[in-house]
C-alpha positions as CSV (number, residue, x, y, z in Angstrom):
1,X,-0.4,35.7,1.4
2,X,-1.6,32.3,1.4
3,X,-0.1,29.8,3.4
4,X,1.0,26.3,2.4
5,X,-0.2,23.7,4.3
6,X,2.2,20.9,4.0
7,X,1.2,18.9,7.1
8,X,-1.5,16.5,5.0
9,X,-2.1,16.9,1.5
10,X,0.9,15.8,0.0
11,X,1.0,13.0,2.6
12,X,-2.3,11.7,1.3
13,X,-1.2,11.7,-2.2
14,X,1.8,9.9,-2.0
15,X,0.0,7.2,0.2
16,X,-2.2,6.6,-2.3
17,X,0.1,6.2,-4.8
18,X,2.1,3.7,-2.7
19,X,-0.8,1.6,-2.1
20,X,-1.1,1.3,-6.1
21,X,2.5,0.3,-6.7
22,X,1.9,-2.1,-3.7
23,X,-0.5,-3.8,-5.4
24,X,0.9,-3.9,-8.8
25,X,3.8,-5.8,-7.1
26,X,1.3,-9.0,-6.4
27,X,-0.5,-9.1,-10.1
28,X,0.9,-11.5,-12.5
29,X,3.2,-9.8,-15.4
30,X,3.0,-11.3,-18.9
31,X,5.5,-9.6,-21.6
32,X,3.9,-8.1,-24.5
33,X,5.8,-10.3,-27.0
34,X,4.5,-13.4,-25.5
35,X,0.8,-12.0,-26.0
36,X,1.5,-11.0,-29.6
37,X,3.0,-14.6,-30.2
38,X,0.0,-16.3,-28.6
39,X,-2.4,-14.2,-30.5
40,X,-0.6,-14.8,-34.1
41,X,-0.5,-18.7,-33.5
42,X,-4.3,-18.9,-32.7
43,X,-5.0,-16.8,-35.6
44,X,-3.3,-19.5,-37.6
45,X,-4.8,-22.0,-35.9
46,X,-8.0,-21.1,-36.5
47,X,-7.3,-20.5,-40.5
48,X,-5.7,-24.0,-40.6
49,X,-8.8,-25.3,-38.7
50,X,-10.9,-23.7,-41.4
51,X,-9.0,-24.9,-44.1
52,X,-9.3,-28.5,-42.8
53,X,-12.8,-28.8,-42.1
54,X,-13.8,-27.2,-45.4
55,X,-15.2,-24.0,-44.6
56,X,-12.5,-22.2,-46.6
57,X,-14.2,-19.5,-49.0
């Protein structure tokens, strides 16, 4: 039967995940609702500017 080598493989994979989550803590987090609201506002602004400056079809 094969022997399980628990000395290094599990530790190496978990160390990589720990580094990923540590880097994620330093990142800037934006709520998805905020991104959607800004997208809708920019879309309305584009429509209004097109209507005001005469390029509306």
